[in-house]
C-alpha positions, 0 to 999 in steps of 0.5 A, spaced: 174 541 105 179 545 109 182 543 116 178 548 119 172 546 116 173 539 118 174 541 125 168 545 126 164 539 123 167 535 128 165 540 134 158 540 131 157 532 131 160 532 138 156 537 141 150 534 138 152 527 140 153 530 147 146 533 147 142 527 145 146 523 150 144 528 156 137 528 153 136 521 153 138 521 160 134 527 163 128 523 159 130 517 162 130 520 169 124 523 169 120 517 167 124 514 173 122 519 177 114 519 175 115 512 176 117 512 183 112 518 185 106 514 183 108 507 186 110 511 193 102 514 192 099 508 191 103 505 197 101 510 201 094 509 199 094 502 200 098 501 206 097 506 211 090 504 212 087 511 210 079 510 208 078 510 201 073 515 201 078 519 203 084 517 200 085 516 191 090 512 188 093 514 181 088 510 177 082 513 181 085 520 180 086 518 172 079 516 171 076 522 174 080 526 170 080 523 163 074 517 163 067 519 164 062 515 169 056 512 166 053 512 173 054 520 173 052 523 167 051 530 170 059 530 172 064 529 166 071 528 166 071 534 162 067 538 168 072 536 172 078 538 168 074 544 166 074 546 174 082 545 175 084 548 170 083 556 172 086 553 179 092 550 175 093 556 171 093 561 177 098 557 181 103 556 175 102 564 174 104 565 181 110 560 181 112 564 175 112 570 179 116 568 185 121 564 180 122 570 176 123 575 182 127 570 186 132 568 180 133 576 179 134 578 186 139 571 187 143 574 181 144 581 183 146 579 190 151 574 187 154 579 182 154 585 188 157 579 193 162 578 188 164 585 186 164 587 194 166 583 200 164 589 204 157 588 201 157 581 202 159 582 209 153 586 210 148 583 207 149 575 208 148 575 215 141 577 214 140 573 209 142 567 213 138 570 219 132 570 215 133 563 212 133 560 219 126 563 220 121 558 218 117 561 212 110 560 215 112 564 222 114 571 218 108 570 212 103 574 217 108 579 217 110 579 210 102 579 208 101 585 213 106 589 209 105 588 202 097 586 203 092 580 203 091 577 196 096 582 192 101 580 187 106 583 192 105 578 197 105 572 192 112 575 190 115 576 196 113 569 199 115 565 193 121 569 192 124 568 199 123 560 198 127 561 191 132 566 193 137 562 198 138 556 194 139 559 188 143 564 191 148 560 194 148 556 187 150 562 183 155 564 188 159 558 187 159 558 180 162 565 180 167 563 185 170 558 181 171 562 175 178 560 172 184 564 175 188 564 169 182 567 165 182 572 170 190 574 170 189 574 163 184 580 163 187 583 168 194 583 163 190 586 158 187 592 162 181 589 164 178 591 171 173 586 176 167 588 172 170 586 166 173 580 169 166 578 172 162 579 165 167 576 161 170 570 165 165 569 171 158 570 169 159 565 163 163 560 167 158 560 172 152 558 167 152 551 169 151 553 177 146 558 174 141 553 170 143 548 176 139 554 180 134 555 176 132 547 176 132 547 183 128 553 183 122 550 180 119 546 185 121 552 190 117 556 186 111 552 186 111 550 193 111 558 195 106 559 190 102 554 194 104 557 201 102 564 198 095 562 196 094 558 202 096 564 207 094 570 203 091 570 196 086 564 197 087 563 189 089 557 185 090 550 188 094 553 194 087 556 196 082 551 194 085 545 198 082 547 204 075 548 200 075 541 197 077 538 204 072 542 208 067 540 203 069 532 202 071 533 195 077 529 196 077 527 188 078 534 186 083 535 192 088 529 190 087 531 182 089 538 184 095 536 187 097 530 182 097 535 176 101 540 180 106 535 182 106 532 175 107 539 171 112 541 176 116 534 174 115 536 167 118 544 168 123 541 172 126 537 166 124 542 161 129 547 164 134 541 164 133 540 157 134 548 155 140 547 160 143 541 156 142 546 149 145 552 151 151 548 154 152 544 148 151 550 144 157 553 148 161 548 148 160 546 155 160 539 155 162 538 162 156 541 164 152 535 161 155 530 165 
């Protein structure tokens, strides 16, 4: 085996070790988060004095979704899951739409801001002003413009929730490009755009993935808000219906399902981040 081959094998082993270590930490963090959420949920149900008729704890929701009640043969756990499944799928679909639009706009704006300070000076104050206005207060205007119950209203509301944290994170990553690498590109005749493509964007991958992770719960929140205010579909549109009809088992089960799936998706994005960064040799991004 040549010296070059030995170095390549060593690098692959180091990357694999870093990835497995990070994967273990991610799984442990996910488990701890899940335990904390369930403990806090049970504490709220047990110690806040809410009527057991209204408040449902983790075990009650689990039994409702996965254990048949012999006293209610006409209402099985499979029926409960069958009712909630389309609502969950709809909310996840709306979340994906808001996530994709918000992340795309954030990346485009961050690149434009990096290429032109004039664009940043012109657009950033408007973005900060929009960020300071509560979304609930401007949602009626958004719905009036895009139409009630349309995918456009879901995309706009969801993307606003995702946009600003993602934009800040991506901008931070682009601003941390290595000055030595940028100077090297300029020495060889590369311009600002070449520096951005060759240096800034690859170096900003950790920040880009961080933005994606943060945007996952934001996208779900935006989807729930859009469903509540605009479409009336999915879990966001059904929460009020469940509450008004005193279907508290469905209410708590739907909230528990979307919360669990959000935590799962957050960690899936983190695992993908670990794989990509380990593949590119960005071991520091895994710490």
